[in-house]
C-alpha positions in Angstrom: 70.4 82.7 118.3 73.9 81.8 117.0 75.7 83.6 114.3 74.5 82.5 110.9 77.0 82.1 108.1 75.6 83.8 104.9 73.9 81.4 102.5 74.5 78.4 104.7 71.0 77.6 106.0 67.3 78.0 105.2 66.9 80.5 108.0 69.3 82.9 106.4 67.4 82.8 103.1 64.1 83.3 104.9 65.5 86.4 106.6 66.8 87.6 103.2 63.6 87.2 101.4 61.6 89.0 104.0 64.1 91.9 104.2 64.4 92.2 100.4 60.7 92.4 99.7 60.4 96.2 100.4 63.6 96.8 98.4 62.2 94.9 95.4 58.9 96.6 95.5 60.5 100.0 95.8 62.8 99.4 92.8 59.9 98.2 90.7 58.3 101.6 91.3 61.5 103.5 90.7 62.4 104.2 94.4 65.4 103.4 96.5 64.5 103.4 100.2 68.0 104.3 101.5 67.0 104.4 105.1 65.4 101.0 104.8 68.5 99.7 102.9 70.5 100.8 106.0 68.1 99.1 108.4 68.1 95.8 106.4 71.9 95.9 106.3 72.1 96.4 110.1 69.7 93.4 110.6 71.7 91.1 108.3 75.0 92.2 110.0 73.5 91.5 113.4 72.3 88.0 112.3 75.8 87.3 110.8 78.1 88.8 113.3 76.2 89.4 116.6 74.4 86.1 117.2 75.2 83.9 120.1 78.8 85.2 120.0 79.2 89.0 119.5 83.0 88.9 119.3 82.9 88.9 115.5 80.6 91.9 115.5 82.8 93.9 117.9 85.8 93.0 115.7 84.0 94.2 112.6 83.1 97.6 114.2 86.7 98.0 115.4 88.0 97.1 111.9 85.7 99.5 110.1 86.7 102.4 112.4 90.4 101.6 112.0 90.1 101.5 108.2 88.2 104.7 108.1 91.0 106.4 110.0 93.6 105.1 107.6 91.6 105.8 104.3 90.4 109.3 105.2 93.8 110.3 106.7 95.4 109.4 103.4 92.6 111.1 101.4 93.1 114.3 103.3 96.9 114.1 102.7 96.3 113.4 99.0 94.0 116.4 98.6 97.0 118.6 99.3 98.4 117.4 96.0 101.0 115.3 97.8 101.8 112.0 96.2 104.7 110.7 98.2 105.4 107.0 97.5 106.4 106.3 101.1 103.2 107.9 102.6 101.2 105.9 100.1 103.1 102.7 101.0 102.6 103.4 104.7 98.8 103.8 104.2 98.6 100.5 102.3 100.6 98.7 105.0 98.4 100.2 107.7 95.3 99.1 105.8 96.5 95.5 105.7 97.8 95.3 109.3 94.5 93.9 110.7 94.5 91.2 108.0 98.2 90.3 108.7 97.4 90.0 112.4 94.5 87.6 111.7 96.6 85.5 109.2 99.6 85.3 111.7 97.4 84.3 114.6 97.3 80.5 113.9 101.1 80.6 113.4 101.8 82.6 116.6 99.0 81.0 118.6 98.4 84.2 120.5 94.7 84.9 121.1 95.3 88.6 121.8 96.3 89.2 118.2 92.9 88.3 116.9 91.1 91.6 117.7 90.0 91.8 114.0 89.1 88.2 113.5 85.7 88.0 111.7 84.3 86.5 108.6 85.2 88.4 105.4 88.1 90.5 106.7 90.2 89.7 103.6 87.5 90.9 101.2 86.9 94.1 103.2 90.7 94.7 103.2 90.9 94.3 99.5 88.2 97.0 99.1 90.0 99.4 101.5 93.4 98.9 99.7 91.7 99.5 96.3 90.3 102.8 97.5 93.7 103.9 98.8 95.4 103.0 95.5 92.8 104.7 93.4 93.0 107.8 95.6 96.7 107.9 94.9 96.1 107.4 91.2 93.6 110.3 91.3 90.7 108.2 90.0 88.9 108.6 93.3 89.0 112.3 94.3 86.3 112.3 96.9 84.5 109.7 99.1 82.1 110.3 102.0 82.3 108.2 105.2 78.8 106.9 104.5 79.8 105.8 101.0 82.9 104.1 102.3 80.9 102.2 105.0 78.2 101.2 102.5 80.8 99.9 100.1 82.6 98.0 102.7 79.5 96.5 104.4 77.4 95.7 101.3 76.0 92.6 102.9 75.4 90.2 99.9 79.2 90.1 99.3 80.6 90.9 102.8 82.1 87.5 103.8 83.5 86.0 100.6 83.0 88.4 97.7 82.8 88.9 94.8 85.1 91.9 95.2 83.4 94.9 93.6 85.2 98.1 92.6 84.2 101.3 94.4 83.4 103.5 91.3 81.4 100.7 89.6 79.5 100.0 92.8 78.7 103.7 93.2 77.1 104.0 89.8 74.6 101.3 90.7 73.7 102.4 94.2 73.4 106.1 93.3 71.0 105.3 90.4 67.7 103.6 90.2 67.4 101.2 87.2 64.4 101.6 84.8 61.5 99.2 85.3 62.5 97.2 82.3 66.1 97.1 83.4 65.2 96.0 86.9 62.9 93.3 85.6 65.9 91.9 83.7 67.9 92.1 86.9 65.2 90.3 88.8 65.1 87.5 86.2 68.9 87.3 86.1 69.0 87.2 89.9 66.3 84.5 90.1 68.2 82.3 87.6 71.4 82.7 89.5 69.7 82.0 92.8 68.2 78.7 91.4 71.5 77.7 89.9 73.3 78.5 93.1 71.0 76.2 95.0 71.8 73.4 92.6 75.5 74.1 92.8 75.9 74.5 96.6 73.2 72.3 98.1 73.0 69.5 95.6 76.3 69.1 93.7 78.4 70.6 96.5 76.7 68.4 99.0 77.1 65.3 96.8 80.8 65.8 96.2 81.8 67.4 99.6 79.6 65.6 102.1 78.6 62.3 100.5 81.7 61.3 98.5 84.7 63.2 99.8 84.9 61.7 103.3 84.6 58.1 102.0 87.2 58.7 99.4 89.6 60.3 101.9 89.3 57.3 104.2 90.1 55.0 101.3 93.1 57.1 100.2 94.5 57.3 103.7 94.4 53.5 104.0 97.2 53.5 101.4 99.3 56.0 103.4 101.8 53.4 104.6 101.3 50.8 101.8 102.4 52.7 98.7 105.3 55.1 98.1 104.1 58.6 99.2 100.6 57.0 99.6 100.0 57.4 95.8 96.9 55.4 94.8 93.9 55.6 92.5 91.9 56.7 95.6 94.2 59.7 95.9 93.4 60.5 92.2 89.7 60.2 92.9 90.1 62.5 95.9 91.8 65.1 93.7 88.9 65.2 91.2 86.2 65.0 93.9 87.7 67.8 96.0 88.1 69.9 92.8 84.4 69.5 92.0 83.4 70.2 95.6 85.5 73.3 95.7 84.1 74.7 92.5 80.4 73.9 93.2 80.5 75.1 96.8 82.2 78.4 96.1 80.6 79.1 92.8 77.2 78.4 94.4 78.0 80.9 97.1 79.1 83.5 94.6 75.9 83.0 92.6 73.9 83.7 95.7 75.9 86.9 96.3 75.4 88.1 92.8 71.7 87.2 92.8 70.9 89.1 96.0 72.9 92.1 94.6 70.7 92.0 91.5 67.6 92.0 93.6 69.0 95.2 95.3 69.6 96.8 91.9 73.4 96.3 92.0 75.2 94.5 89.2 77.9 92.8 91.2 80.4 91.2 88.8 80.4 87.4 88.3 83.1 85.4 90.0 83.2 82.2 87.8 82.9 81.7 84.1 83.2 78.0 83.2 86.7 77.7 84.6 87.1 74.1 83.7 86.8 75.0 80.0 90.0 77.1 80.1 92.5 76.3 77.4 95.5 77.3 79.5 96.4 78.4 83.0 96.2 82.1 82.2 92.7 81.5 80.7 91.8 79.6 83.9 92.6 82.6 86.1 90.5 84.8 83.8 87.6 82.4 84.7 88.2 81.3 88.3 87.4 83.6 91.2 87.6 86.4 88.7 87.2 89.4 90.9 90.0 88.1 93.2 92.4 87.2 90.4 91.7 90.5 88.7 92.3 92.4 92.0 95.6 90.7 92.4 96.5 91.4 88.8 95.6 95.1 88.8 96.8 96.0 92.3 99.8 93.8 92.8 101.1 92.3 89.6 100.7 95.3 87.2 102.0 97.7 89.8 105.0 95.6 90.7 105.9 95.1 87.0 105.4 98.9 86.4 107.7 99.7 89.3 110.4 97.3 88.1 110.1 98.8 84.7 110.2 102.4 86.0 113.1 101.8 88.4 114.9 99.6 85.8 115.4 96.9 88.3 115.1 94.3 85.5 115.5 95.1 81.9 114.4 91.9 80.3 110.6 91.9 79.9 110.2 88.1 80.1 112.2 88.0 83.4 110.2 90.9 84.7 106.9 89.1 84.0 108.2 85.9 85.6 109.4 87.7 88.8 106.0 89.3 88.9 104.3 85.9 88.7 106.4 84.4 91.5 105.7 87.4 93.7 102.0 87.5 92.9 101.3 83.8 93.6 103.5 83.7 96.6 101.5 86.5 98.1 98.3 84.7 97.1 99.6 81.5 98.8 100.5 83.3 102.0 97.1 85.0 101.9 95.4 81.6 102.1 97.6 80.6 105.1 101.1 80.1 106.4 101.3 76.4 105.8 103.6 74.7 103.3 100.8 73.4 101.0 99.4 77.0 100.4 102.9 78.2 99.7 103.6 75.3 97.3 100.2 75.9 95.7 101.3 79.5 95.0 104.7 78.5 93.6 103.0 75.7 91.5 100.7 78.3 89.8 103.6 80.7 89.3 105.6 78.0 87.5 102.5 77.1 85.5 102.1 80.7 84.4 105.8 80.9 83.4 105.6 77.6 81.5 102.4 78.7 79.8 104.0 82.0 78.6 107.1 80.2 77.4 104.8 77.7 75.4 102.8 80.6 73.9 106.0 82.3 72.8 107.3 79.0 71.3 103.9 78.4 69.6 103.9 81.9 68.1 107.4 81.3 66.5 106.4 77.9 65.2 102.9 78.7 64.1 103.1 76.8 60.8 104.5 73.6 62.4 102.1 73.4 65.4 98.5 72.6 64.4 95.5 74.5 65.8 92.2 72.7 65.5 89.4 71.3 67.5 91.5 68.3 68.7 94.3 70.6 70.0 91.7 72.8 71.7 90.2 69.9 73.6 93.6 68.5 74.4 94.6 71.9 75.9 91.4 72.0 78.0 92.1 68.4 79.2 95.7 69.3 80.2 94.7 72.5 81.9 91.9 70.8 83.8 94.2 68.2 85.2 96.9 70.7 86.0 94.3 72.7 87.9 92.9 69.7 89.7 96.4 68.7 90.8 97.0 72.2 92.2 93.7 71.9 94.1 95.0 68.6 95.6 98.0 70.6 96.9 95.7 73.4 98.1 93.3 71.0 100.0 96.0 70.1 102.5 95.2 66.4 102.1 98.8 65.6 101.2 99.8 67.0 104.5 97.5 64.6 106.3 98.5 61.7 104.0 102.2 62.2 104.5 102.7 63.7 108.0 99.8 62.4 110.2 
């Protein structure tokens, strides 16, 4: 049996439904079978990481052990009421070292660096870093090894999120919902599961498998016929890829939230009608929400606070703009060390800076600038096209169009 990517095949859903049945029955009668939860998790992890190729599974075990050493070493240090910035920074750096190795591997082309290469390493790293940061803040004062592993390896979200927060997650797994509350969770989970099936396997398949290859061939045919290969086919590719990206990933996220609901866990939603955003900041409050909020809370806000505390930059607008550039450059590098991911990050930083400048201008000239239904739909239209253009950059298709 080969490794099965979560939510990618009927076999995976069959395994899930069989394994979830005792959990659902137990929660309906007010019981959490914690030992069974552990057994079900192990089975899913074996299916996902230890199939025909066990290298991912070995990498996962090595990673979890490494992160446990880092997190619990810092926790022990912090309990002594020490709060050294440099020790904290060292702990964070150590926690992200495995992810950095994996991200650098394609660039260095050195197979020995991929000890920690497995699906979902980014999302597990975000969880580990969150715990270290909240231990430093004092909001997490104690965590058991079993709680850490359970949080890290919660199988519905392990490979691609959504990214939960430890304290919120703990409240759910330590409590058993009432029967009425759980019935609502079951209904919500079922609705999300059905919508996820439509998103990923119908709409995602339509845009990604049926349309996109044909449009890409047509767009590439203009590569040497038009300046920069610009054509209506390229525009069609931009919109088609954007639809595919949304429906495929939103479908996956719906599955993850649905299975979490079946297990009595209210994993936060990852998408909230992102293409109805009225500006780019609103878009990032709706798109891949748990990731964008993680970057906001643990990178942007802390960077801005540090700049303010150290008085590196006095002007608040400049401080915010520097924060945007740093934030989206990091996000670009996180996706990969290729020019189009970096440009994607810079593009969104510029979009955020422009958006803030426009909002400040609009506030000063409130009487002169109309605000009505037309302007709202115009804002949605502009934002949608700006986002789709950024996804064209993100897709890497321009790299193929221009340099292949």
